[in-house]
C-alpha positions, 0 to 999 in steps of 0.5 A: 944457208942450207938448201931445202930438199926440193921434194919436201917443197914438192910435198908441202905445196902441191902443184897448182893444177892439183888445187885447181882440181880440188876447188872444182870438186868442192863446188861440184859438191856444193851445187849438188847439195844446193839442188837437192835442197831446191828440189826438196823445197819443190816437192814441199811447195807442191805438196803444199799446193795440192793440198790447198787445191783439195781444201778449194775442191771440197769447199766448193764441191756438194761432198763438202765436209760440214762443221757439226756439233757432237751432239748433232751428230749423235741425234738420229737423222729424224725424231722418234714417234711413239705412242702414249705409252712409249711404244716405239712406232717410227724411228731411224736405224742404220740399214744396207741398200743395194746400189749397182755401180757400174764402174766398180771394176775400173777398167772400162770393161763389163761391170759384171763378171757374169751375165745380167740374167744370172746376176738377175736370177741370184738377186731373185733368189735372195729377193722373192718379191723382186721383178726379175725381168726389170733388174735384168734390164737395168743391169744390162743397160749399164746405168747406176742406181739403187736396185732396192732399199732396206735390205736386210744384213743377212740379205746383204751378205748374201748379196756380197757372195755373189761376188759382183763388185758392182752390186755395192751395199752402202749403209744409211739411216733409214725409217722403220715402223717396228709395229708394220702396218698397224696404225699405218693411216695414222703415221703415214711414211717417209719418202725417198726425199727425207720428208714425210708423207700422208700422216703424222709424218707429214704433220710433223716433218719439220719437228722431227728433222729439227736438230733442237728438237729431234732427240725428244720423242713425239707422243701420239694419242694412240694406245697400240694396244687399243690400235691392234684390237680395233684392226683386228677386229675390223678385219674380222668384220670385213672377212665375215660380211664380204666388205669392200673397206672398213674404218674405226675409231675409239675416241676419248670423250672428255679430252678429244684424244684418239685412242685408236683409228683405222682404215682397211684395207691397210698399207705397210709404211716399210714398204710402199708399192703400188698396192700400198699406195692405192690403199692410203685413203683414209676412210675415217677422215677423208671419206664422207658417207650418209651414215643414216640412222645414226644421225636420229639421236642427234635429232632427237637431243636437238629436240629435248634441248629445244623443248621440243621433246618434253613428254616422253610418253606423248604418241607421234604419228608413225605413219608414212610422211607426205611431202609433196611427191615425196614419201618417207616410210619406215622399213617395217611397220611399227604401229600407227604410233610411237613414243620417242623411246620406242622410235629410237629402238626401233629406228623409225624415219617417220618419227624422226622426221616429224620431230625434226619438222616439229623442231624447225630447219633452222634450230637442227641446222644450228645444232649440226653446225655446232657439231662441226658437221658443215666443215672439215673434221678437226684433227691434225692429219692432212687428208680431212674430207669436206662435207656434203652440206645442204647449204644455207636454207633448208626446205622442209623435205631436206630438214625431214631427211637430214633428221636420219642421216640422209642428204648430208654426208660426213666423215666417221670422225665427225660422227664420233665428235658428235656422239662424243659431245652428246654423252659427255654433258654436252661439250663438243671438243676437237679430236687430236692425235697429240697426248694430252697432259692432264689439264690440256683438254681444249674447253670445247663449245657447249652444244647440249645441256648437261640435262639433255645428255643425261636423257641421251644417256639413258636413251642410248643404253636403251637402244642397246638393250631392247632395240637394234644395238643388242648386238653390241652389248657386251656384258658389264660395260654398259654399252649405249649406241645407234645403228645406221644402214644407209644405201650409197648414192649412185647414177640415177638415185640410191643404189639398194645393193650397196649399203654403208653399215655404221654403229656409234657407241659409247661406254660405260653409260653410266659415266661415258669415257669412250666412244667407238664408231665401226663402219663397213663399207658395202657388206655383202654378207656370207653364210657366216653372217646369215646374209645380213647387210644392215649394221645391227648384224654386222657393224653392231657386233664389232663393237660388241666384240671390241669393247670387252677387249679394250676396256680393261686396257683403258681401266673400264673393268666389267661390273654387271652390278652397275647400269645407268639408271633407266627406271623412269623410261622402262614403262614406255617400252612394252615388255621391258620390265618383264 
């Protein structure tokens, strides 16, 4: 048996100390690997925990992301309003706002690079109407908030050029009125809380914000072409006659649709400032007036309907009326007697009062109630004035004064709806600002007989040909109407220097389609108007200029070969055949 080499034995079997060292190294490597795996798992758990906390935070905060459908996300925040022809009147669009963020720098230092005075001066150069002192104080206070809403893109670029990080330009949806101040009293505006105010914006607020409906525009009855012409002529009339205000309406006599409605001074719904807020009062639907002689045709119509006026050749006493201590007079003497046609042509208070006296208070009162004169006007707008109504029992003198428009105060809209009933065949219908489809017009209620309405079309036409309405007679349009000039009441009685001048008209009188009412509040007269303050010289000419402008837009062409037949009444007017 041979002996093994000792060196070979040592090589095949390492010493025990070396094996122990190798085992120790392996265990250390395994421990390191386990630690790295634990750290990686811990990191993943930590990240998952942060994600969970973020989800919980977003779920409980007011900045949570709400689930929404694609359809809702693509819809505007508020529905569009258009006129009857689809012209946009109010719509949403992405706009910029100017927001002051004092924490924008993030280091706890001054929020502005430059001084508040310097930055305020720079903003004033971009926005000339901005109150520089107020903005400077706001910037100096370090209080966050809006400095301006509705900023144009080019203005936003100029603000960015100021180099102030604290002046942020967030983009947010905004309500825009493409026509500016036109039809402002019809539309109203949207306040900062996103809800409509004053006009149809308030009436339609829920409808315009409803996700199921706001994708479909709401069409109003307004025709912006007619609206623009009405506002233009009212403003011209205000300036020519130095009036403090004006109002007007164009109404479809068969449906009650309002084609135009204006109250001046106007406001701009794109920018509600202090002056604009003071002009939001609607003179057409919310202000009540004694509308004077425009009531006389309504009284005569009631008398014809009741059979009190049968013989149009009858001569009525035109002298001063004595009732106790009261005296009812005419502004001018027209002779001792007048027939009904002359009464309206010359606008006689005394004969109208005697016709009402023979008609009786109860029948005249019933007619006025049938015309809605005792309650707020019928229209969708929230601002609707309550009439000054004489009450239940009218004494004899009250019946007489109401007959020519004194002692009762209503809105111009009341008058327009009443005239529509008087000329359309006798049916009263409520006014509406919604576009109506064919056949949707309400049935209304009958107030006058068709034969009475036919007579009134003749008489109103004669007033425009021979009487106080001659300045409203637009050639070829067969305008008929009545003037009204009433003193405004004040302390101690009526103020002789303060008038309400009104003209109520319809055209074309051979087949009436539209009523037009124009009113001037306290016209003082100018050199241009020869200092004339009565309706024949200031309110009637507005209609005379307006009708030729809007007639072709509404499908009424001038035709001087046509007219309402007044041949049986012309002999009652001396000189009418000449």
